[in-house]
Biopython code that builds the backbone (N, CA, C, O; Angstrom):
import numpy as np
from Bio.PDB.StructureBuilder import StructureBuilder

atoms = [
    (1, "MET", "N", (-110.563, -98.630, 32.810)),
    (1, "MET", "CA", (-112.069, -99.305, 32.694)),
    (1, "MET", "C", (-113.116, -98.540, 32.263)),
    (1, "MET", "O", (-114.167, -99.026, 31.844)),
    (2, "LEU", "N", (-112.807, -96.953, 32.370)),
    (2, "LEU", "CA", (-113.428, -96.091, 31.608)),
    (2, "LEU", "C", (-113.416, -95.950, 30.401)),
    (2, "LEU", "O", (-114.402, -95.502, 29.815)),
    (3, "LEU", "N", (-112.262, -96.312, 29.749)),
    (3, "LEU", "CA", (-111.713, -96.247, 28.533)),
    (3, "LEU", "C", (-112.554, -97.532, 27.811)),
    (3, "LEU", "O", (-113.129, -97.202, 26.774)),
    (4, "LEU", "N", (-112.658, -98.496, 28.087)),
    (4, "LEU", "CA", (-112.968, -99.699, 28.070)),
    (4, "LEU", "C", (-114.621, -99.378, 27.830)),
    (4, "LEU", "O", (-115.030, -99.703, 26.715)),
    (5, "SER", "N", (-115.422, -98.893, 28.576)),
    (5, "SER", "CA", (-117.070, -98.523, 28.841)),
    (5, "SER", "C", (-117.248, -97.740, 27.558)),
    (5, "SER", "O", (-118.111, -98.119, 26.766)),
    (6, "LEU", "N", (-116.377, -96.498, 27.238)),
    (6, "LEU", "CA", (-116.882, -95.437, 26.178)),
    (6, "LEU", "C", (-116.947, -96.580, 24.878)),
    (6, "LEU", "O", (-117.966, -96.758, 24.211)),
    (7, "SER", "N", (-115.808, -97.223, 24.688)),
    (7, "SER", "CA", (-115.532, -98.044, 23.404)),
    (7, "SER", "C", (-116.589, -98.762, 23.183)),
    (7, "SER", "O", (-117.252, -98.671, 22.149)),
    (8, "LEU", "N", (-116.838, -99.524, 24.113)),
    (8, "LEU", "CA", (-118.552, -100.152, 24.054)),
    (8, "LEU", "C", (-119.582, -99.380, 23.781)),
    (8, "LEU", "O", (-120.530, -99.735, 23.081)),
    (9, "ALA", "N", (-119.473, -98.389, 24.262)),
    (9, "ALA", "CA", (-120.810, -97.702, 23.899)),
    (9, "ALA", "C", (-121.029, -97.070, 22.684)),
    (9, "ALA", "O", (-122.087, -96.881, 22.084)),
    (10, "THR", "N", (-119.379, -96.633, 22.272)),
    (10, "THR", "CA", (-119.473, -95.936, 20.823)),
    (10, "THR", "C", (-119.762, -97.599, 19.807)),
    (10, "THR", "O", (-120.415, -97.540, 18.766)),
    (11, "HIS", "N", (-119.344, -98.567, 20.166)),
    (11, "HIS", "CA", (-119.404, -99.673, 19.523)),
    (11, "HIS", "C", (-121.374, -100.266, 19.351)),
    (11, "HIS", "O", (-121.896, -100.629, 18.297)),
    (12, "ALA", "N", (-121.901, -100.202, 20.400)),
    (12, "ALA", "CA", (-123.512, -100.296, 20.446)),
    (12, "ALA", "C", (-123.832, -99.794, 19.479)),
    (12, "ALA", "O", (-124.254, -100.556, 18.609)),
    (13, "GLY", "N", (-123.788, -98.229, 19.151)),
    (13, "GLY", "CA", (-124.603, -97.410, 18.456)),
    (13, "GLY", "C", (-124.224, -97.559, 16.948)),
    (13, "GLY", "O", (-124.776, -96.949, 16.032)),
    (14, "ASN", "N", (-123.378, -98.304, 16.842)),
    (14, "ASN", "CA", (-123.259, -99.151, 15.528)),
    (14, "ASN", "C", (-123.868, -100.459, 15.018)),
    (14, "ASN", "O", (-123.867, -100.984, 13.904)),
    (15, "THR", "N", (-124.523, -100.905, 16.503)),
    (15, "THR", "CA", (-125.280, -102.572, 15.938)),
    (15, "THR", "C", (-126.527, -102.566, 16.220)),
    (15, "THR", "O", (-127.071, -101.625, 16.798)),
    (16, "LEU", "N", (-127.307, -103.958, 15.720)),
    (16, "LEU", "CA", (-128.500, -103.444, 15.977)),
    (16, "LEU", "C", (-129.021, -105.300, 16.565)),
    (16, "LEU", "O", (-129.309, -106.235, 15.817)),
    (17, "ARG", "N", (-129.005, -105.303, 17.210)),
    (17, "ARG", "CA", (-129.091, -106.933, 18.168)),
    (17, "ARG", "C", (-130.204, -107.568, 17.560)),
    (17, "ARG", "O", (-131.118, -106.744, 17.582)),
    (18, "VAL", "N", (-130.643, -108.783, 16.947)),
    (18, "VAL", "CA", (-130.965, -109.204, 16.734)),
    (18, "VAL", "C", (-131.146, -110.774, 17.374)),
    (18, "VAL", "O", (-130.642, -111.709, 16.752)),
    (19, "GLY", "N", (-131.829, -111.006, 18.545)),
    (19, "GLY", "CA", (-131.499, -112.161, 18.763)),
    (19, "GLY", "C", (-130.045, -112.485, 19.257)),
    (19, "GLY", "O", (-129.373, -111.527, 19.639)),
    (20, "GLY", "N", (-129.772, -113.103, 19.272)),
    (20, "GLY", "CA", (-128.476, -113.796, 19.346)),
    (20, "GLY", "C", (-127.751, -113.052, 18.380)),
    (20, "GLY", "O", (-126.864, -112.509, 19.039)),
    (21, "GLU", "N", (-127.603, -112.667, 17.008)),
    (21, "GLU", "CA", (-127.203, -112.075, 15.856)),
    (21, "GLU", "C", (-127.002, -110.569, 16.213)),
    (21, "GLU", "O", (-127.825, -109.924, 16.864)),
    (22, "VAL", "N", (-125.781, -110.049, 15.705)),
    (22, "VAL", "CA", (-125.805, -108.571, 15.980)),
    (22, "VAL", "C", (-125.343, -108.443, 14.742)),
    (22, "VAL", "O", (-124.270, -108.959, 14.428)),
    (23, "PRO", "N", (-126.341, -107.500, 13.575)),
    (23, "PRO", "CA", (-125.611, -106.791, 12.133)),
    (23, "PRO", "C", (-124.861, -105.623, 12.305)),
    (23, "PRO", "O", (-125.434, -104.707, 12.895)),
    (24, "THR", "N", (-123.621, -105.427, 11.899)),
    (24, "THR", "CA", (-122.930, -104.492, 12.083)),
    (24, "THR", "C", (-122.775, -103.721, 10.873)),
    (24, "THR", "O", (-123.025, -104.284, 9.807)),
    (25, "VAL", "N", (-122.256, -102.056, 10.877)),
    (25, "VAL", "CA", (-121.647, -101.507, 10.092)),
    (25, "VAL", "C", (-120.881, -102.282, 9.070)),
    (25, "VAL", "O", (-119.992, -103.055, 9.426)),
    (26, "GLY", "N", (-121.205, -102.099, 7.758)),
    (26, "GLY", "CA", (-120.185, -103.175, 6.861)),
    (26, "GLY", "C", (-120.717, -104.212, 6.541)),
    (26, "GLY", "O", (-120.042, -104.956, 5.829)),
    (27, "ASP", "N", (-122.126, -104.665, 6.937)),
    (27, "ASP", "CA", (-122.729, -106.174, 6.602)),
    (27, "ASP", "C", (-123.034, -105.583, 5.257)),
    (27, "ASP", "O", (-122.961, -104.419, 4.864)),
    (28, "SER", "N", (-123.432, -106.803, 4.592)),
    (28, "SER", "CA", (-124.191, -106.693, 3.289)),
    (28, "SER", "C", (-125.666, -106.306, 3.425)),
    (28, "SER", "O", (-126.280, -106.668, 4.428)),
    (29, "VAL", "N", (-126.220, -105.643, 2.539)),
    (29, "VAL", "CA", (-127.723, -105.996, 2.704)),
    (29, "VAL", "C", (-128.733, -107.195, 2.905)),
    (29, "VAL", "O", (-129.851, -107.199, 3.421)),
    (30, "VAL", "N", (-127.905, -108.327, 2.272)),
    (30, "VAL", "CA", (-128.809, -109.828, 2.125)),
    (30, "VAL", "C", (-128.453, -109.935, 3.405)),
    (30, "VAL", "O", (-129.492, -110.255, 3.982)),
    (31, "ARG", "N", (-127.375, -109.835, 4.386)),
    (31, "ARG", "CA", (-127.403, -110.565, 5.696)),
    (31, "ARG", "C", (-128.442, -109.390, 6.525)),
    (31, "ARG", "O", (-129.331, -109.872, 7.226)),
    (32, "VAL", "N", (-128.342, -108.064, 6.454)),
    (32, "VAL", "CA", (-129.366, -107.231, 7.114)),
    (32, "VAL", "C", (-131.351, -107.893, 6.906)),
    (32, "VAL", "O", (-132.185, -108.060, 7.796)),
    (33, "MET", "N", (-131.467, -108.080, 5.581)),
    (33, "MET", "CA", (-132.731, -108.855, 4.911)),
    (33, "MET", "C", (-132.685, -110.228, 5.604)),
    (33, "MET", "O", (-133.712, -110.466, 6.240)),
    (34, "GLN", "N", (-131.776, -111.156, 5.636)),
    (34, "GLN", "CA", (-131.740, -112.366, 6.444)),
    (34, "GLN", "C", (-132.457, -112.290, 7.611)),
    (34, "GLN", "O", (-133.608, -112.686, 7.798)),
    (35, "LEU", "N", (-131.540, -111.637, 8.561)),
    (35, "LEU", "CA", (-131.931, -111.152, 9.746)),
    (35, "LEU", "C", (-133.096, -110.309, 10.435)),
    (35, "LEU", "O", (-133.644, -110.321, 11.537)),
    (36, "ARG", "N", (-133.230, -109.449, 9.065)),
    (36, "ARG", "CA", (-134.374, -108.500, 9.968)),
    (36, "ARG", "C", (-135.941, -108.542, 8.865)),
    (36, "ARG", "O", (-137.060, -108.179, 9.228)),
    (37, "GLY", "N", (-135.578, -109.072, 7.539)),
    (37, "GLY", "CA", (-136.646, -109.060, 6.801)),
    (37, "GLY", "C", (-136.698, -107.740, 5.722)),
    (37, "GLY", "O", (-135.670, -107.246, 5.259)),
    (38, "LYS", "N", (-138.083, -107.247, 5.398)),
    (38, "LYS", "CA", (-137.675, -106.035, 4.799)),
    (38, "LYS", "C", (-138.189, -104.964, 6.025)),
    (38, "LYS", "O", (-138.964, -105.097, 6.973)),
    (39, "PRO", "N", (-137.376, -103.860, 5.528)),
    (39, "PRO", "CA", (-138.042, -102.340, 6.156)),
    (39, "PRO", "C", (-138.900, -102.311, 6.395)),
    (39, "PRO", "O", (-139.422, -103.316, 5.913)),
    (40, "ASP", "N", (-139.897, -101.520, 7.138)),
    (40, "ASP", "CA", (-141.031, -100.955, 7.557)),
    (40, "ASP", "C", (-141.263, -99.572, 6.578)),
    (40, "ASP", "O", (-142.260, -99.262, 5.925)),
    (41, "PHE", "N", (-140.113, -98.945, 6.712)),
    (41, "PHE", "CA", (-139.770, -97.668, 5.744)),
    (41, "PHE", "C", (-138.464, -97.765, 4.998)),
    (41, "PHE", "O", (-137.455, -98.331, 5.419)),
    (42, "LYS", "N", (-138.586, -97.199, 3.940)),
    (42, "LYS", "CA", (-137.350, -96.395, 2.781)),
    (42, "LYS", "C", (-137.470, -95.148, 2.564)),
    (42, "LYS", "O", (-138.489, -94.524, 2.267)),
    (43, "GLU", "N", (-136.110, -94.673, 2.758)),
    (43, "GLU", "CA", (-135.764, -93.142, 2.212)),
    (43, "GLU", "C", (-135.000, -93.141, 1.416)),
    (43, "GLU", "O", (-134.156, -94.003, 1.659)),
    (44, "PRO", "N", (-134.725, -92.391, 0.156)),
    (44, "PRO", "CA", (-133.114, -92.078, -0.277)),
    (44, "PRO", "C", (-132.541, -91.221, 0.672)),
    (44, "PRO", "O", (-132.962, -90.415, 1.501)),
    (45, "VAL", "N", (-131.319, -91.691, 0.254)),
    (45, "VAL", "CA", (-130.062, -90.678, 1.181)),
    (45, "VAL", "C", (-129.728, -89.889, -0.294)),
    (45, "VAL", "O", (-129.908, -90.381, -1.408)),
    (46, "GLU", "N", (-129.088, -88.266, 0.063)),
    (46, "GLU", "CA", (-128.168, -88.101, -1.005)),
    (46, "GLU", "C", (-127.328, -86.989, -0.791)),
    (46, "GLU", "O", (-127.567, -86.010, -0.083)),
    (47, "SER", "N", (-126.430, -87.199, -1.392)),
    (47, "SER", "CA", (-124.827, -86.456, -0.719)),
    (47, "SER", "C", (-125.701, -84.900, -0.836)),
    (47, "SER", "O", (-126.820, -84.674, -1.295)),
    (48, "ASP", "N", (-124.473, -83.777, -0.096)),
    (48, "ASP", "CA", (-124.438, -82.734, -0.016)),
    (48, "ASP", "C", (-124.772, -82.353, -1.418)),
    (48, "ASP", "O", (-125.624, -81.477, -1.271)),
    (49, "PHE", "N", (-124.557, -82.539, -2.827)),
    (49, "PHE", "CA", (-124.970, -81.897, -3.755)),
    (49, "PHE", "C", (-126.073, -82.307, -4.106)),
    (49, "PHE", "O", (-126.339, -81.512, -5.007)),
    (50, "GLY", "N", (-127.229, -83.247, -4.009)),
    (50, "GLY", "CA", (-128.326, -83.797, -4.096)),
    (50, "GLY", "C", (-128.329, -85.169, -4.809)),
    (50, "GLY", "O", (-129.298, -85.754, -5.294)),
    (51, "GLY", "N", (-127.057, -85.550, -4.768)),
    (51, "GLY", "CA", (-126.790, -87.173, -5.960)),
    (51, "GLY", "C", (-127.197, -88.482, -4.875)),
    (51, "GLY", "O", (-127.013, -88.794, -3.699)),
    (52, "TYR", "N", (-127.664, -88.845, -5.724)),
    (52, "TYR", "CA", (-127.805, -90.576, -4.915)),
    (52, "TYR", "C", (-127.238, -90.993, -4.335)),
    (52, "TYR", "O", (-126.169, -90.694, -4.867)),
    (53, "GLN", "N", (-126.877, -91.804, -3.149)),
    (53, "GLN", "CA", (-126.080, -91.950, -2.340)),
    (53, "GLN", "C", (-126.546, -93.520, -1.924)),
    (53, "GLN", "O", (-125.785, -94.477, -1.779)),
    (54, "GLY", "N", (-128.059, -93.508, -1.768)),
    (54, "GLY", "CA", (-128.496, -94.977, -1.256)),
    (54, "GLY", "C", (-129.531, -94.565, -0.673)),
    (54, "GLY", "O", (-130.202, -93.568, -0.941)),
    (55, "LYS", "N", (-129.802, -95.986, 0.828)),
    (55, "LYS", "CA", (-131.178, -95.810, 1.227)),
    (55, "LYS", "C", (-130.996, -95.915, 2.728)),
    (55, "LYS", "O", (-130.018, -96.526, 3.158)),
    (56, "ARG", "N", (-132.100, -95.215, 3.772)),
    (56, "ARG", "CA", (-132.056, -95.452, 4.852)),
    (56, "ARG", "C", (-133.310, -96.185, 5.337)),
    (56, "ARG", "O", (-134.387, -95.602, 5.215)),
    (57, "TRP", "N", (-133.274, -97.289, 5.823)),
    (57, "TRP", "CA", (-133.954, -98.227, 6.092)),
    (57, "TRP", "C", (-134.394, -97.982, 7.448)),
    (57, "TRP", "O", (-133.559, -97.699, 8.308)),
    (58, "GLN", "N", (-135.769, -98.074, 7.754)),
    (58, "GLN", "CA", (-136.425, -97.991, 9.478)),
    (58, "GLN", "C", (-137.297, -99.163, 9.421)),
    (58, "GLN", "O", (-138.139, -99.528, 8.602)),
    (59, "TYR", "N", (-136.822, -99.695, 10.619)),
    (59, "TYR", "CA", (-137.373, -100.584, 11.728)),
    (59, "TYR", "C", (-138.260, -100.261, 12.656)),
    (59, "TYR", "O", (-137.879, -99.635, 13.645)),
    (60, "GLN", "N", (-139.690, -100.652, 12.495)),
    (60, "GLN", "CA", (-140.296, -99.850, 13.537)),
    (60, "GLN", "C", (-139.978, -100.984, 14.794)),
    (60, "GLN", "O", (-139.757, -100.628, 15.952)),
    (61, "ARG", "N", (-139.994, -102.218, 14.403)),
    (61, "ARG", "CA", (-140.483, -103.206, 15.437)),
    (61, "ARG", "C", (-138.970, -103.230, 16.237)),
    (61, "ARG", "O", (-138.853, -104.171, 17.022)),
    (62, "ASP", "N", (-138.022, -102.483, 16.152)),
    (62, "ASP", "CA", (-136.569, -102.228, 16.761)),
    (62, "ASP", "C", (-136.462, -101.379, 17.127)),
    (62, "ASP", "O", (-135.353, -100.891, 16.907)),
    (63, "ASP", "N", (-137.667, -100.313, 18.138)),
    (63, "ASP", "CA", (-137.769, -99.368, 18.648)),
    (63, "ASP", "C", (-137.321, -98.284, 17.746)),
    (63, "ASP", "O", (-136.844, -97.436, 18.500)),
    (64, "GLY", "N", (-137.256, -98.002, 16.918)),
    (64, "GLY", "CA", (-137.348, -97.299, 16.066)),
    (64, "GLY", "C", (-135.708, -96.821, 15.427)),
    (64, "GLY", "O", (-135.312, -95.679, 15.192)),
    (65, "ARG", "N", (-134.987, -98.098, 15.263)),
    (65, "ARG", "CA", (-133.467, -97.798, 14.782)),
    (65, "ARG", "C", (-133.771, -97.982, 13.505)),
    (65, "ARG", "O", (-134.758, -98.627, 13.152)),
    (66, "ILE", "N", (-132.702, -97.265, 12.464)),
    (66, "ILE", "CA", (-132.596, -96.840, 11.383)),
    (66, "ILE", "C", (-131.251, -97.299, 10.834)),
    (66, "ILE", "O", (-130.215, -96.879, 11.348)),
    (67, "VAL", "N", (-131.234, -98.031, 9.950)),
    (67, "VAL", "CA", (-129.937, -98.910, 9.245)),
    (67, "VAL", "C", (-129.872, -98.166, 7.818)),
    (67, "VAL", "O", (-130.650, -98.252, 6.867)),
    (68, "THR", "N", (-128.614, -97.352, 7.981)),
    (68, "THR", "CA", (-128.276, -96.483, 6.386)),
    (68, "THR", "C", (-127.200, -97.267, 5.549)),
    (68, "THR", "O", (-126.018, -97.397, 5.869)),
    (69, "ILE", "N", (-127.866, -97.814, 4.316)),
    (69, "ILE", "CA", (-127.202, -98.825, 3.524)),
    (69, "ILE", "C", (-127.188, -97.700, 2.119)),
    (69, "ILE", "O", (-128.052, -97.025, 1.559)),
    (70, "ILE", "N", (-125.338, -97.984, 1.874)),
    (70, "ILE", "CA", (-124.721, -97.061, 1.090)),
    (70, "ILE", "C", (-124.227, -98.097, 0.190)),
    (70, "ILE", "O", (-123.789, -99.029, 0.864)),
    (71, "SER", "N", (-124.111, -98.328, -1.188)),
    (71, "SER", "CA", (-123.315, -99.330, -1.892)),
    (71, "SER", "C", (-123.581, -100.238, -1.645)),
    (71, "SER", "O", (-122.581, -100.922, -1.864)),
    (72, "CYS", "N", (-124.682, -101.122, -1.119)),
    (72, "CYS", "CA", (-125.012, -102.320, -0.740)),
    (72, "CYS", "C", (-124.716, -102.951, 0.437)),
    (72, "CYS", "O", (-124.520, -104.160, 0.556)),
    (73, "LYS", "N", (-124.685, -102.142, 1.292)),
    (73, "LYS", "CA", (-123.249, -102.351, 2.289)),
    (73, "LYS", "C", (-123.961, -101.322, 3.858)),
    (73, "LYS", "O", (-124.391, -100.181, 3.685)),
    (74, "VAL", "N", (-123.955, -101.835, 4.936)),
    (74, "VAL", "CA", (-124.456, -100.993, 6.287)),
    (74, "VAL", "C", (-123.518, -100.000, 6.530)),
    (74, "VAL", "O", (-122.421, -100.200, 7.051)),
    (75, "ALA", "N", (-124.135, -98.454, 5.988)),
    (75, "ALA", "CA", (-122.832, -97.562, 6.423)),
    (75, "ALA", "C", (-123.244, -96.825, 7.703)),
    (75, "ALA", "O", (-122.467, -95.910, 7.976)),
    (76, "ASP", "N", (-124.015, -96.944, 8.352)),
    (76, "ASP", "CA", (-124.575, -97.116, 9.904)),
    (76, "ASP", "C", (-126.359, -97.401, 10.499)),
    (76, "ASP", "O", (-127.510, -97.340, 10.068)),
    (77, "ILE", "N", (-125.527, -97.768, 11.884)),
    (77, "ILE", "CA", (-127.237, -97.995, 12.227)),
    (77, "ILE", "C", (-127.296, -96.902, 13.431)),
    (77, "ILE", "O", (-126.433, -96.646, 14.270)),
    (78, "GLN", "N", (-128.596, -96.338, 13.248)),
    (78, "GLN", "CA", (-128.926, -95.496, 14.389)),
    (78, "GLN", "C", (-130.076, -95.659, 15.072)),
    (78, "GLN", "O", (-131.077, -96.181, 14.581)),
    (79, "ASP", "N", (-129.965, -95.049, 16.698)),
    (79, "ASP", "CA", (-131.139, -95.339, 17.463)),
    (79, "ASP", "C", (-131.685, -94.480, 18.174)),
    (79, "ASP", "O", (-131.282, -94.046, 19.253)),
    (80, "ARG", "N", (-132.822, -94.141, 17.476)),
    (80, "ARG", "CA", (-133.444, -93.036, 17.705)),
    (80, "ARG", "C", (-134.699, -92.835, 18.951)),
    (80, "ARG", "O", (-135.651, -92.065, 19.085)),
    (81, "THR", "N", (-134.214, -93.789, 19.620)),
    (81, "THR", "CA", (-135.443, -93.935, 20.835)),
    (81, "THR", "C", (-134.722, -92.612, 21.877)),
    (81, "THR", "O", (-135.332, -92.262, 22.887)),
    (82, "HIS", "N", (-133.250, -91.893, 21.455)),
    (82, "HIS", "CA", (-132.589, -91.111, 22.498)),
    (82, "HIS", "C", (-132.514, -89.771, 22.362)),
    (82, "HIS", "O", (-131.962, -89.092, 23.228)),
]
sb = StructureBuilder()
sb.init_structure("model")
sb.init_model(0)
sb.init_chain("A")
sb.init_seg("    ")
for serial, (resi, resn, name, xyz) in enumerate(atoms, 1):
    if name == "N":
        sb.init_residue(resn, " ", resi, " ")
    sb.init_atom(name, np.array(xyz, "f"), 0.0, 1.0, " ", f" {name:<3s}", serial, name[0])
structure = sb.get_structure()
């Protein structure tokens, strides 16, 4: 039971609930835009060597969650409220 709880907690960190729909890592930019619209803030993501990798999208109305987009797909979803 504990293992299942930890697994669900890890998975929940990489999702962004939107009503009944849950965008997840691997979803396309188009899917995120359909569900959330335009982000409130965008910033570039750079590699360790300073090269452009993608963008971080922030939605203020979702308690500060940040969606990282790399190669037109969701690479990460972070909850900045904790």
